[in-house]
N, CA, C and O atoms as a printed pandas DataFrame, in Angstrom:
     atom_number atom_name residue_name chain_id  residue_number  x_coord  y_coord  z_coord
0              1         N          UNK        A               1   12.603   -0.160   26.667
1              2        CA          UNK        A               1   12.414    0.737   27.789
2              3         C          UNK        A               1   11.876   -0.021   29.001
3              4         O          UNK        A               1   12.279    0.242   30.134
4              5         N          UNK        A               2   10.956   -0.968   28.754
5              6        CA          UNK        A               2   10.414   -1.728   29.880
6              7         C          UNK        A               2   11.508   -2.502   30.600
7              8         O          UNK        A               2   11.547   -2.565   31.828
8              9         N          UNK        A               3   12.403   -3.095   29.793
9             10        CA          UNK        A               3   13.470   -3.866   30.441
10            11         C          UNK        A               3   14.375   -2.946   31.258
11            12         O          UNK        A               3   14.849   -3.333   32.327
12            13         N          UNK        A               4   14.616   -1.734   30.763
13            14        CA          UNK        A               4   15.446   -0.791   31.512
14            15         C          UNK        A               4   14.773   -0.413   32.827
15            16         O          UNK        A               4   15.439   -0.313   33.858
16            17         N          UNK        A               5   13.461   -0.203   32.801
17            18        CA          UNK        A               5   12.734    0.129   34.027
18            19         C          UNK        A               5   12.768   -1.024   35.017
19            20         O          UNK        A               5   12.898   -0.815   36.223
20            21         N          UNK        A               6   12.652   -2.231   34.505
21            22        CA          UNK        A               6   12.641   -3.393   35.388
22            23         C          UNK        A               6   14.024   -3.701   35.950
23            24         O          UNK        A               6   14.160   -4.132   37.095
24            25         N          UNK        A               7   15.052   -3.474   35.128
25            26        CA          UNK        A               7   16.416   -3.778   35.568
26            27         C          UNK        A               7   16.978   -2.726   36.512
27            28         O          UNK        A               7   17.631   -3.052   37.503
28            29         N          UNK        A               8   16.720   -1.476   36.199
29            30        CA          UNK        A               8   17.329   -0.391   36.964
30            31         C          UNK        A               8   18.801   -0.248   36.618
31            32         O          UNK        A               8   19.396   -1.126   35.994
32            33         N          UNK        A               9   19.376    0.866   37.032
33            34        CA          UNK        A               9   20.799    1.099   36.770
34            35         C          UNK        A               9   21.642    0.352   37.793
35            36         O          UNK        A               9   21.194    0.174   38.926
36            37         N          UNK        A              10   22.798   -0.075   37.455
37            38        CA          UNK        A              10   23.548    0.182   36.224
38            39         C          UNK        A              10   23.214   -0.790   35.086
39            40         O          UNK        A              10   23.598   -0.542   33.943
40            41         N          UNK        A              11   22.516   -1.881   35.373
41            42        CA          UNK        A              11   22.271   -2.922   34.368
42            43         C          UNK        A              11   21.427   -2.403   33.195
43            44         O          UNK        A              11   21.570   -2.897   32.076
44            45         N          UNK        A              12   20.561   -1.429   33.428
45            46        CA          UNK        A              12   19.680   -0.907   32.385
46            47         C          UNK        A              12   20.442   -0.270   31.233
47            48         O          UNK        A              12   19.899   -0.118   30.139
48            49         N          UNK        A              13   21.684    0.100   31.467
49            50        CA          UNK        A              13   22.450    0.755   30.407
50            51         C          UNK        A              13   22.630   -0.173   29.203
51            52         O          UNK        A              13   22.787    0.307   28.081
52            53         N          UNK        A              14   22.610   -1.488   29.415
53            54        CA          UNK        A              14   22.852   -2.436   28.320
54            55         C          UNK        A              14   21.682   -2.451   27.328
55            56         O          UNK        A              14   21.916   -2.223   26.141
56            57         N          UNK        A              15   20.429   -2.708   27.752
57            58        CA          UNK        A              15   19.340   -2.676   26.770
58            59         C          UNK        A              15   19.121   -1.281   26.182
59            60         O          UNK        A              15   18.703   -1.159   25.031
60            61         N          UNK        A              16   19.399   -0.232   26.955
61            62        CA          UNK        A              16   19.274    1.123   26.411
62            63         C          UNK        A              16   20.295    1.352   25.302
63            64         O          UNK        A              16   19.965    1.924   24.263
64            65         N          UNK        A              17   21.522    0.913   25.513
65            66        CA          UNK        A              17   22.555    1.052   24.482
66            67         C          UNK        A              17   22.192    0.237   23.249
67            68         O          UNK        A              17   22.397    0.695   22.124
68            69         N          UNK        A              18   21.658   -0.962   23.444
69            70        CA          UNK        A              18   21.245   -1.788   22.310
70            71         C          UNK        A              18   20.115   -1.122   21.527
71            72         O          UNK        A              18   20.107   -1.159   20.297
72            73         N          UNK        A              19   19.176   -0.523   22.226
73            74        CA          UNK        A              19   18.076    0.172   21.555
74            75         C          UNK        A              19   18.590    1.351   20.745
75            76         O          UNK        A              19   18.139    1.572   19.620
76            77         N          UNK        A              20   19.526    2.110   21.301
77            78        CA          UNK        A              20   20.103    3.261   20.597
78            79         C          UNK        A              20   20.808    2.809   19.326
79            80         O          UNK        A              20   20.619    3.405   18.265
80            81         N          UNK        A              21   21.623    1.760   19.426
81            82        CA          UNK        A              21   22.350    1.262   18.251
82            83         C          UNK        A              21   21.372    0.743   17.193
83            84         O          UNK        A              21   21.539    1.012   16.004
84            85         N          UNK        A              22   20.367    0.007   17.625
85            86        CA          UNK        A              22   19.371   -0.521   16.683
86            87         C          UNK        A              22   18.673    0.613   15.940
87            88         O          UNK        A              22   18.536    0.559   14.718
88            89         N          UNK        A              23   18.237    1.624   16.654
89            90        CA          UNK        A              23   17.546    2.752   16.023
90            91         C          UNK        A              23   18.487    3.562   15.141
91            92         O          UNK        A              23   18.095    4.010   14.063
92            93         N          UNK        A              24   19.708    3.750   15.585
93            94        CA          UNK        A              24   20.667    4.553   14.825
94            95         C          UNK        A              24   21.073    3.879   13.523
95            96         O          UNK        A              24   21.368    4.558   12.540
96            97         N          UNK        A              25   21.091    2.553   13.506
97            98        CA          UNK        A              25   21.541    1.839   12.309
98            99         C          UNK        A              25   20.392    1.311   11.458
99           100         O          UNK        A              25   20.632    0.698   10.417
100          101         N          UNK        A              26   19.154    1.535   11.879
101          102        CA          UNK        A              26   17.998    1.071   11.109
102          103         C          UNK        A              26   17.848    1.897    9.835
103          104         O          UNK        A              26   18.166    3.086    9.818
104          105         N          UNK        A              27   17.360    1.258    8.761
105          106        CA          UNK        A              27   17.110    2.023    7.531
106          107         C          UNK        A              27   16.112    3.145    7.817
107          108         O          UNK        A              27   15.132    2.949    8.535
108          109         N          UNK        A              28   16.367    4.294    7.260
109          110        CA          UNK        A              28   15.508    5.453    7.508
110          111         C          UNK        A              28   14.568    5.679    6.327
111          112         O          UNK        A              28   14.924    5.438    5.173
112          113         N          UNK        A              29   13.388    6.138    6.636
113          114        CA          UNK        A              29   12.398    6.448    5.615
114          115         C          UNK        A              29   11.402    7.433    6.195
115          116         O          UNK        A              29   11.110    7.419    7.391
116          117         N          UNK        A              30   10.893    8.276    5.334
117          118        CA          UNK        A              30    9.830    9.180    5.774
118          119         C          UNK        A              30    8.504    8.829    5.099
119          120         O          UNK        A              30    7.576    9.637    5.097
120          121         N          UNK        A              31    8.415    7.631    4.528
121          122        CA          UNK        A              31    7.206    7.222    3.807
122          123         C          UNK        A              31    5.975    7.213    4.704
123          124         O          UNK        A              31    4.919    7.704    4.305
124          125         N          UNK        A              32    6.094    6.670    5.896
125          126        CA          UNK        A              32    4.958    6.643    6.817
126          127         C          UNK        A              32    4.596    8.050    7.273
127          128         O          UNK        A              32    3.419    8.389    7.395
128          129         N          UNK        A              33    5.608    8.860    7.520
129          130        CA          UNK        A              33    5.398   10.255    7.919
130          131         C          UNK        A              33    4.629   11.009    6.827
131          132         O          UNK        A              33    3.678   11.738    7.112
132          133         N          UNK        A              34    5.054   10.821    5.579
133          134        CA          UNK        A              34    4.377   11.492    4.470
134          135         C          UNK        A              34    2.946   10.970    4.312
135          136         O          UNK        A              34    2.033   11.741    4.014
136          137         N          UNK        A              35    2.751    9.676    4.508
137          138        CA          UNK        A              35    1.418    9.084    4.376
138          139         C          UNK        A              35    0.462    9.633    5.428
139          140         O          UNK        A              35   -0.671    9.991    5.108
140          141         N          UNK        A              36    0.907    9.701    6.669
141          142        CA          UNK        A              36    0.020   10.205    7.716
142          143         C          UNK        A              36   -0.276   11.685    7.500
143          144         O          UNK        A              36   -1.374   12.146    7.811
144          145         N          UNK        A              37    0.685   12.430    6.975
145          146        CA          UNK        A              37    0.433   13.843    6.662
146          147         C          UNK        A              37   -0.616   13.983    5.567
147          148         O          UNK        A              37   -1.481   14.854    5.649
148          149         N          UNK        A              38   -0.550   13.133    4.537
149          150        CA          UNK        A              38   -1.561   13.178    3.466
150          151         C          UNK        A              38   -2.943   12.820    4.020
151          152         O          UNK        A              38   -3.941   13.452    3.673
152          153         N          UNK        A              39   -2.993   11.809    4.876
153          154        CA          UNK        A              39   -4.268   11.409    5.464
154          155         C          UNK        A              39   -4.837   12.517    6.351
155          156         O          UNK        A              39   -6.032   12.807    6.299
156          157         N          UNK        A              40   -3.984   13.130    7.158
157          158        CA          UNK        A              40   -4.443   14.211    8.033
158          159         C          UNK        A              40   -4.914   15.419    7.230
159          160         O          UNK        A              40   -5.842   16.113    7.646
160          161         N          UNK        A              41   -4.289   15.676    6.092
161          162        CA          UNK        A              41   -4.732   16.774    5.225
162          163         C          UNK        A              41   -6.154   16.509    4.740
163          164         O          UNK        A              41   -6.964   17.434    4.676
164          165         N          UNK        A              42   -6.469   15.262    4.398
165          166        CA          UNK        A              42   -7.834   14.929    3.991
166          167         C          UNK        A              42   -8.811   15.126    5.143
167          168         O          UNK        A              42   -9.918   15.626    4.941
168          169         N          UNK        A              43   -8.412   14.740    6.334
169          170        CA          UNK        A              43   -9.276   14.919    7.500
170          171         C          UNK        A              43   -9.532   16.405    7.734
171          172         O          UNK        A              43  -10.673   16.817    7.943
172          173         N          UNK        A              44   -8.471   17.206    7.698
173          174        CA          UNK        A              44   -8.625   18.658    7.912
174          175         C          UNK        A              44   -9.497   19.297    6.829
175          176         O          UNK        A              44  -10.211   20.264    7.092
176          177         N          UNK        A              45   -9.435   18.752    5.612
177          178        CA          UNK        A              45  -10.227   19.288    4.506
178          179         C          UNK        A              45  -11.662   18.763    4.522
179          180         O          UNK        A              45  -12.468   19.120    3.663
180          181         N          UNK        A              46  -11.973   17.920    5.496
181          182        CA          UNK        A              46  -13.327   17.382    5.594
182          183         C          UNK        A              46  -13.593   16.232    4.642
183          184         O          UNK        A              46  -14.741   15.825    4.464
184          185         N          UNK        A              47  -12.555   15.709    4.034
185          186        CA          UNK        A              47  -12.707   14.590    3.102
186          187         C          UNK        A              47  -12.740   13.299    3.923
187          188         O          UNK        A              47  -11.750   12.572    4.009
188          189         N          UNK        A              48  -13.888   13.039    4.512
189          190        CA          UNK        A              48  -14.073   11.879    5.379
190          191         C          UNK        A              48  -15.422   11.247    5.056
191          192         O          UNK        A              48  -16.213   11.813    4.302
192          193         N          UNK        A              49  -15.673   10.112    5.608
193          194        CA          UNK        A              49  -16.955    9.450    5.393
194          195         C          UNK        A              49  -17.144    8.356    6.420
195          196         O          UNK        A              49  -16.305    8.150    7.297
196          197         N          UNK        A              50  -18.251    7.663    6.297
197          198        CA          UNK        A              50  -18.537    6.566    7.218
198          199         C          UNK        A              50  -17.649    5.368    6.912
199          200         O          UNK        A              50  -17.251    5.143    5.769
200          201         N          UNK        A              51  -17.350    4.610    7.951
201          202        CA          UNK        A              51  -16.630    3.362    7.754
202          203         C          UNK        A              51  -17.489    2.440    6.895
203          204         O          UNK        A              51  -18.715    2.469    7.000
204          205         N          UNK        A              52  -16.873    1.632    6.058
205          206        CA          UNK        A              52  -17.652    0.632    5.321
206          207         C          UNK        A              52  -18.415   -0.268    6.297
207          208         O          UNK        A              52  -17.939   -0.550    7.397
208          209         N          UNK        A              53  -19.596   -0.712    5.884
209          210        CA          UNK        A              53  -20.449   -1.504    6.772
210          211         C          UNK        A              53  -19.736   -2.734    7.322
211          212         O          UNK        A              53  -19.956   -3.118    8.470
212          213         N          UNK        A              54  -18.882   -3.354    6.508
213          214        CA          UNK        A              54  -18.221   -4.585    6.962
214          215         C          UNK        A              54  -17.283   -4.339    8.140
215          216         O          UNK        A              54  -16.917   -5.280    8.844
216          217         N          UNK        A              55  -16.893   -3.093    8.360
217          218        CA          UNK        A              55  -15.982   -2.775    9.460
218          219         C          UNK        A              55  -16.703   -2.237   10.695
219          220         O          UNK        A              55  -16.093   -2.057   11.749
220          221         N          UNK        A              56  -17.986   -1.985   10.560
221          222        CA          UNK        A              56  -18.723   -1.430   11.689
222          223         C          UNK        A              56  -19.105   -2.526   12.673
223          224         O          UNK        A              56  -19.241   -3.691   12.299
224          225         N          UNK        A              57  -19.271   -2.152   13.899
225          226        CA          UNK        A              57  -19.648   -3.091   14.955
226          227         C          UNK        A              57  -21.051   -3.613   14.682
227          228         O          UNK        A              57  -22.021   -2.855   14.698
228          229         N          UNK        A              58  -21.148   -4.924   14.429
229          230        CA          UNK        A              58  -22.451   -5.489   14.077
230          231         C          UNK        A              58  -23.461   -5.409   15.213
231          232         O          UNK        A              58  -24.663   -5.534   14.978
232          233         N          UNK        A              59  -22.998   -5.206   16.424
233          234        CA          UNK        A              59  -23.899   -5.157   17.571
234          235         C          UNK        A              59  -24.310   -3.725   17.926
235          236         O          UNK        A              59  -25.063   -3.510   18.875
236          237         N          UNK        A              60  -23.819   -2.758   17.167
237          238        CA          UNK        A              60  -24.026   -1.356   17.525
238          239         C          UNK        A              60  -25.497   -0.995   17.662
239          240         O          UNK        A              60  -25.901   -0.383   18.651
240          241         N          UNK        A              61  -26.306   -1.375   16.662
241          242        CA          UNK        A              61  -27.709   -0.972   16.737
242          243         C          UNK        A              61  -28.645   -2.159   16.954
243          244         O          UNK        A              61  -29.863   -2.026   16.841
244          245         N          UNK        A              62  -28.077   -3.303   17.263
245          246        CA          UNK        A              62  -28.895   -4.469   17.562
246          247         C          UNK        A              62  -29.431   -5.199   16.345
247          248         O          UNK        A              62  -30.110   -6.216   16.490
248          249         N          UNK        A              63  -29.145   -4.705   15.148
249          250        CA          UNK        A              63  -29.647   -5.355   13.937
250          251         C          UNK        A              63  -28.854   -6.627   13.652
251          252         O          UNK        A              63  -27.691   -6.753   14.034
252          253         N          UNK        A              64  -29.501   -7.553   12.983
253          254        CA          UNK        A              64  -28.821   -8.779   12.576
254          255         C          UNK        A              64  -27.830   -8.456   11.470
255          256         O          UNK        A              64  -28.045   -7.539   10.678
256          257         N          UNK        A              65  -26.746   -9.216   11.423
257          258        CA          UNK        A              65  -25.697   -8.994   10.425
258          259         C          UNK        A              65  -26.282   -8.981    9.021
259          260         O          UNK        A              65  -25.973   -8.090    8.231
260          261         N          UNK        A              66  -27.126   -9.961    8.700
261          262        CA          UNK        A              66  -27.679  -10.063    7.350
262          263         C          UNK        A              66  -28.492   -8.827    6.969
263          264         O          UNK        A              66  -28.524   -8.431    5.804
264          265         N          UNK        A              67  -29.135   -8.234    7.938
265          266        CA          UNK        A              67  -29.963   -7.061    7.678
266          267         C          UNK        A              67  -29.153   -5.784    7.534
267          268         O          UNK        A              67  -29.672   -4.769    7.070
268          269         N          UNK        A              68  -27.906   -5.824    7.922
269          270        CA          UNK        A              68  -27.088   -4.616    7.883
270          271         C          UNK        A              68  -26.153   -4.584    6.682
271          272         O          UNK        A              68  -25.439   -3.600    6.488
272          273         N          UNK        A              69  -26.141   -5.642    5.873
273          274        CA          UNK        A              69  -25.220   -5.672    4.744
274          275         C          UNK        A              69  -23.785   -5.731    5.211
275          276         O          UNK        A              69  -22.895   -5.160    4.580
276          277         N          UNK        A              70  -23.559   -6.410    6.299
277          278        CA          UNK        A              70  -22.245   -6.416    6.925
278          279         C          UNK        A              70  -21.634   -7.802    6.775
279          280         O          UNK        A              70  -21.995   -8.737    7.489
280          281         N          UNK        A              71  -20.712   -7.916    5.843
281          282        CA          UNK        A              71  -20.116   -9.213    5.571
282          283         C          UNK        A              71  -18.604   -9.076    5.570
283          284         O          UNK        A              71  -17.972   -9.092    4.514
284          285         N          UNK        A              72  -18.039   -8.944    6.733
285          286        CA          UNK        A              72  -16.593   -8.814    6.882
286          287         C          UNK        A              72  -15.912  -10.103    6.459
287          288         O          UNK        A              72  -16.333  -11.196    6.837
288          289         N          UNK        A              73  -14.859   -9.961    5.675
289          290        CA          UNK        A              73  -14.063  -11.104    5.255
290          291         C          UNK        A              73  -12.759  -11.070    6.047
291          292         O          UNK        A              73  -11.979  -10.124    5.935
292          293         N          UNK        A              74  -12.534  -12.093    6.835
293          294        CA          UNK        A              74  -11.357  -12.168    7.699
294          295         C          UNK        A              74  -10.140  -12.513    6.845
295          296         O          UNK        A              74  -10.055  -13.626    6.325
296          297         N          UNK        A              75   -9.191  -11.578    6.688
297          298        CA          UNK        A              75   -8.055  -11.801    5.785
298          299         C          UNK        A              75   -7.275  -13.084    6.057
299          300         O          UNK        A              75   -6.742  -13.691    5.128
300          301         N          UNK        A              76   -7.203  -13.500    7.310
301          302        CA          UNK        A              76   -6.418  -14.693    7.632
302          303         C          UNK        A              76   -7.070  -15.982    7.138
303          304         O          UNK        A              76   -6.456  -17.048    7.182
304          305         N          UNK        A              77   -8.312  -15.886    6.669
305          306        CA          UNK        A              77   -8.984  -17.047    6.083
306          307         C          UNK        A              77   -8.698  -17.175    4.590
307          308         O          UNK        A              77   -9.218  -18.081    3.939
308          309         N          UNK        A              78   -7.889  -16.293    4.047
309          310        CA          UNK        A              78   -7.621  -16.255    2.607
310          311         C          UNK        A              78   -6.140  -16.481    2.334
311          312         O          UNK        A              78   -5.299  -16.278    3.210
312          313         N          UNK        A              79   -5.825  -16.907    1.097
313          314        CA          UNK        A              79   -4.416  -17.127    0.737
314          315         C          UNK        A              79   -3.572  -15.881    1.005
315          316         O          UNK        A              79   -3.987  -14.760    0.708
316          317         N          UNK        A              80   -2.415  -16.090    1.556
317          318        CA          UNK        A              80   -1.475  -15.011    1.885
318          319         C          UNK        A              80   -2.063  -13.980    2.844
319          320         O          UNK        A              80   -1.553  -12.865    2.952
320          321         N          UNK        A              81   -3.132  -14.354    3.535
321          322        CA          UNK        A              81   -3.770  -13.475    4.539
322          323         C          UNK        A              81   -4.208  -12.149    3.925
323          324         O          UNK        A              81   -4.080  -11.089    4.537
324          325         N          UNK        A              82   -4.725  -12.232    2.707
325          326        CA          UNK        A              82   -5.153  -11.025    1.998
326          327         C          UNK        A              82   -6.493  -11.292    1.330
327          328         O          UNK        A              82   -6.701  -12.348    0.732
328          329         N          UNK        A              83   -7.382  -10.345    1.434
329          330        CA          UNK        A              83   -8.654  -10.407    0.730
330          331         C          UNK        A              83   -9.003   -8.995    0.274
331          332         O          UNK        A              83   -8.775   -8.015    0.983
332          333         N          UNK        A              84   -9.558   -8.922   -0.919
333          334        CA          UNK        A              84   -9.987   -7.607   -1.400
334          335         C          UNK        A              84  -11.307   -7.260   -0.733
335          336         O          UNK        A              84  -12.301   -7.969   -0.887
336          337         N          UNK        A              85  -11.304   -6.181   -0.007
337          338        CA          UNK        A              85  -12.538   -5.638    0.540
338          339         C          UNK        A              85  -12.293   -4.164    0.837
339          340         O          UNK        A              85  -11.151   -3.730    0.988
340          341         N          UNK        A              86  -13.353   -3.418    0.918
341          342        CA          UNK        A              86  -13.226   -1.978    1.106
342          343         C          UNK        A              86  -12.924   -1.661    2.563
343          344         O          UNK        A              86  -13.640   -2.081    3.472
344          345         N          UNK        A              87  -11.844   -0.909    2.761
345          346        CA          UNK        A              87  -11.462   -0.488    4.113
346          347         C          UNK        A              87  -11.625    1.021    4.304
347          348         O          UNK        A              87  -11.682    1.495    5.438
348          349         N          UNK        A              88  -11.699    1.767    3.224
349          350        CA          UNK        A              88  -11.832    3.222    3.307
350          351         C          UNK        A              88  -13.283    3.638    3.093
351          352         O          UNK        A              88  -14.047    2.905    2.464
352          353         N          UNK        A              89  -13.670    4.796    3.603
353          354        CA          UNK        A              89  -14.997    5.328    3.303
354          355         C          UNK        A              89  -15.165    5.514    1.791
355          356         O          UNK        A              89  -14.180    5.683    1.073
356          357         N          UNK        A              90  -16.406    5.484    1.313
357          358        CA          UNK        A              90  -16.677    5.605   -0.128
358          359         C          UNK        A              90  -15.969    6.797   -0.753
359          360         O          UNK        A              90  -15.421    6.690   -1.851
360          361         N          UNK        A              91  -15.976    7.929   -0.065
361          362        CA          UNK        A              91  -15.384    9.149   -0.609
362          363         C          UNK        A              91  -13.869    9.019   -0.809
363          364         O          UNK        A              91  -13.278    9.791   -1.564
364          365         N          UNK        A              92  -13.252    8.064   -0.150
365          366        CA          UNK        A              92  -11.796    7.902   -0.234
366          367         C          UNK        A              92  -11.357    6.679   -1.038
367          368         O          UNK        A              92  -10.160    6.420   -1.159
368          369         N          UNK        A              93  -12.305    5.926   -1.585
369          370        CA          UNK        A              93  -11.937    4.735   -2.355
370          371         C          UNK        A              93  -10.993    5.142   -3.486
371          372         O          UNK        A              93  -11.262    6.088   -4.226
372          373         N          UNK        A              94   -9.903    4.423   -3.604
373          374        CA          UNK        A              94   -8.903    4.723   -4.626
374          375         C          UNK        A              94   -7.805    5.664   -4.155
375          376         O          UNK        A              94   -6.800    5.840   -4.844
376          377         N          UNK        A              95   -7.988    6.262   -3.000
377          378        CA          UNK        A              95   -6.971    7.160   -2.455
378          379         C          UNK        A              95   -5.767    6.349   -1.990
379          380         O          UNK        A              95   -5.917    5.318   -1.335
380          381         N          UNK        A              96   -4.588    6.818   -2.330
381          382        CA          UNK        A              96   -3.354    6.153   -1.900
382          383         C          UNK        A              96   -2.574    7.136   -1.036
383          384         O          UNK        A              96   -2.173    8.205   -1.496
384          385         N          UNK        A              97   -2.370    6.766    0.198
385          386        CA          UNK        A              97   -1.608    7.617    1.102
386          387         C          UNK        A              97   -0.146    7.186    1.171
387          388         O          UNK        A              97    0.757    8.023    1.127
388          389         N          UNK        A              98    0.080    5.902    1.278
389          390        CA          UNK        A              98    1.442    5.394    1.446
390          391         C          UNK        A              98    2.087    5.152    0.093
391          392         O          UNK        A              98    1.516    4.488   -0.772
392          393         N          UNK        A              99    3.274    5.697   -0.078
393          394        CA          UNK        A              99    4.069    5.452   -1.276
394          395         C          UNK        A              99    5.406    4.878   -0.817
395          396         O          UNK        A              99    6.090    5.456    0.027
396          397         N          UNK        A             100    5.761    3.738   -1.387
397          398        CA          UNK        A             100    6.990    3.061   -0.982
398          399         C          UNK        A             100    8.202    3.935   -1.251
399          400         O          UNK        A             100    8.306    4.572   -2.299
400          401         N          UNK        A             101    9.109    3.957   -0.297
401          402        CA          UNK        A             101   10.350    4.699   -0.433
402          403         C          UNK        A             101   11.406    3.883   -1.153
403          404         O          UNK        A             101   11.180    2.740   -1.548
404          405         N          UNK        A             102   12.555    4.498   -1.310
405          406        CA          UNK        A             102   13.652    3.856   -2.028
406          407         C          UNK        A             102   14.704    3.359   -1.039
407          408         O          UNK        A             102   15.774    3.951   -0.900
408          409         N          UNK        A             103   14.383    2.274   -0.364
409          410        CA          UNK        A             103   15.357    1.583    0.474
410          411         C          UNK        A             103   15.032    0.099    0.402
411          412         O          UNK        A             103   13.956   -0.279   -0.060
412          413         N          UNK        A             104   15.942   -0.731    0.849
413          414        CA          UNK        A             104   15.773   -2.171    0.628
414          415         C          UNK        A             104   14.550   -2.746    1.337
415          416         O          UNK        A             104   13.911   -3.655    0.807
416          417         N          UNK        A             105   14.215   -2.248    2.504
417          418        CA          UNK        A             105   13.048   -2.767    3.215
418          419         C          UNK        A             105   11.753   -2.423    2.492
419          420         O          UNK        A             105   10.889   -3.280    2.311
420          421         N          UNK        A             106   11.624   -1.176    2.081
421          422        CA          UNK        A             106   10.404   -0.777    1.391
422          423         C          UNK        A             106   10.347   -1.353   -0.017
423          424         O          UNK        A             106    9.263   -1.625   -0.534
424          425         N          UNK        A             107   11.499   -1.538   -0.634
425          426        CA          UNK        A             107   11.527   -2.181   -1.945
426          427         C          UNK        A             107   11.035   -3.621   -1.824
427          428         O          UNK        A             107   10.267   -4.090   -2.664
428          429         N          UNK        A             108   11.474   -4.318   -0.787
429          430        CA          UNK        A             108   11.016   -5.694   -0.558
430          431         C          UNK        A             108    9.512   -5.718   -0.280
431          432         O          UNK        A             108    8.810   -6.603   -0.770
432          433         N          UNK        A             109    9.011   -4.764    0.496
433          434        CA          UNK        A             109    7.582   -4.691    0.792
434          435         C          UNK        A             109    6.785   -4.387   -0.475
435          436         O          UNK        A             109    5.718   -4.960   -0.693
436          437         N          UNK        A             110    7.304   -3.489   -1.305
437          438        CA          UNK        A             110    6.633   -3.153   -2.568
438          439         C          UNK        A             110    6.549   -4.380   -3.466
439          440         O          UNK        A             110    5.499   -4.661   -4.044
440          441         N          UNK        A             111    7.664   -5.117   -3.583
441          442        CA          UNK        A             111    7.686   -6.324   -4.424
442          443         C          UNK        A             111    6.725   -7.381   -3.884
443          444         O          UNK        A             111    6.037   -8.050   -4.655
444          445         N          UNK        A             112    6.680   -7.529   -2.571
445          446        CA          UNK        A             112    5.746   -8.478   -1.964
446          447         C          UNK        A             112    4.307   -8.085   -2.299
447          448         O          UNK        A             112    3.498   -8.939   -2.662
448          449         N          UNK        A             113    3.991   -6.811   -2.181
449          450        CA          UNK        A             113    2.632   -6.344   -2.472
450          451         C          UNK        A             113    2.289   -6.567   -3.936
451          452         O          UNK        A             113    1.184   -7.005   -4.256
452          453         N          UNK        A             114    3.231   -6.269   -4.827
453          454        CA          UNK        A             114    2.986   -6.482   -6.251
454          455         C          UNK        A             114    2.707   -7.956   -6.542
455          456         O          UNK        A             114    1.800   -8.277   -7.311
456          457         N          UNK        A             115    3.482   -8.853   -5.929
457          458        CA          UNK        A             115    3.270  -10.290   -6.129
458          459         C          UNK        A             115    1.924  -10.705   -5.559
459          460         O          UNK        A             115    1.199  -11.483   -6.181
460          461         N          UNK        A             116    1.587  -10.202   -4.398
461          462        CA          UNK        A             116    0.314  -10.506   -3.766
462          463         C          UNK        A             116   -0.849  -10.111   -4.671
463          464         O          UNK        A             116   -1.776  -10.894   -4.877
464          465         N          UNK        A             117   -0.797   -8.897   -5.207
465          466        CA          UNK        A             117   -1.869   -8.427   -6.082
466          467         C          UNK        A             117   -1.910   -9.204   -7.392
467          468         O          UNK        A             117   -2.987   -9.454   -7.933
468          469         N          UNK        A             118   -0.738   -9.589   -7.906
469          470        CA          UNK        A             118   -0.687  -10.408   -9.122
470          471         C          UNK        A             118   -1.309  -11.782   -8.862
471          472         O          UNK        A             118   -2.034  -12.305   -9.708
472          473         N          UNK        A             119   -1.030  -12.358   -7.707
473          474        CA          UNK        A             119   -1.624  -13.649   -7.345
474          475         C          UNK        A             119   -3.141  -13.547   -7.245
475          476         O          UNK        A             119   -3.855  -14.447   -7.688
476          477         N          UNK        A             120   -3.635  -12.458   -6.664
477          478        CA          UNK        A             120   -5.082  -12.245   -6.550
478          479         C          UNK        A             120   -5.692  -12.128   -7.944
479          480         O          UNK        A             120   -6.737  -12.720   -8.215
480          481         N          UNK        A             121   -5.050  -11.371   -8.824
481          482        CA          UNK        A             121   -5.550  -11.214  -10.189
482          483         C          UNK        A             121   -5.560  -12.557  -10.919
483          484         O          UNK        A             121   -6.501  -12.856  -11.654
484          485         N          UNK        A             122   -4.526  -13.359  -10.723
485          486        CA          UNK        A             122   -4.455  -14.676  -11.366
486          487         C          UNK        A             122   -5.569  -15.585  -10.852
487          488         O          UNK        A             122   -6.171  -16.325  -11.631
488          489         N          UNK        A             123   -5.849  -15.537   -9.553
489          490        CA          UNK        A             123   -6.940  -16.349   -8.996
490          491         C          UNK        A             123   -8.280  -15.921   -9.576
491          492         O          UNK        A             123   -9.141  -16.759   -9.845
492          493         N          UNK        A             124   -8.456  -14.618   -9.769
493          494        CA          UNK        A             124   -9.704  -14.130  -10.359
494          495         C          UNK        A             124   -9.874  -14.685  -11.770
495          496         O          UNK        A             124  -10.966  -15.103  -12.153
496          497         N          UNK        A             125   -8.786  -14.687  -12.540
497          498        CA          UNK        A             125   -8.840  -15.215  -13.905
498          499         C          UNK        A             125   -9.151  -16.702  -13.879
499          500         O          UNK        A             125   -9.946  -17.181  -14.688
500          501         N          UNK        A             126   -8.539  -17.435  -12.969
501          502        CA          UNK        A             126   -8.778  -18.874  -12.849
502          503         C          UNK        A             126  -10.226  -19.140  -12.458
503          504         O          UNK        A             126  -10.838  -20.091  -12.945
504          505         N          UNK        A             127  -10.773  -18.309  -11.587
505          506        CA          UNK        A             127  -12.160  -18.478  -11.149
506          507         C          UNK        A             127  -13.144  -18.242  -12.288
507          508         O          UNK        A             127  -14.240  -18.802  -12.286
508          509         N          UNK        A             128  -12.760  -17.413  -13.264
509          510        CA          UNK        A             128  -13.639  -17.117  -14.404
510          511         C          UNK        A             128  -13.707  -18.287  -15.381
511          512         O          UNK        A             128  -14.684  -18.444  -16.114
512          513         N          UNK        A             129  -12.666  -19.097  -15.381
513          514        CA          UNK        A             129  -12.598  -20.199  -16.357
514          515         C          UNK        A             129  -13.531  -21.319  -15.976
515          516         O          UNK        A             129  -13.606  -22.326  -16.681
């Protein structure tokens, strides 16, 4: 859309047509739509809580990080840019909103996630030895 605004007509018709074709031929899924609906249902039902301390702004109340129990682990510092840490409020731990759909893109994402979690589990076992 930005390129169309910058180009103006008649030239803008080209990126607009490309965007239409890309969207029309993209794999379709309602997985994200269903996930956000499940999350919003929890919000409407009052099933909410405080953000985990590691995600809160360490400067909010002026306390030192060590005194606040705030130890954020930066995922990009870990293998495959993944680290296990709590991102949901305590009341929602274990809640799964997103469920992979049945299309090649989501199947590939599901397989990647499964491999990622298997690698994490294997590292945990290696660390125990």
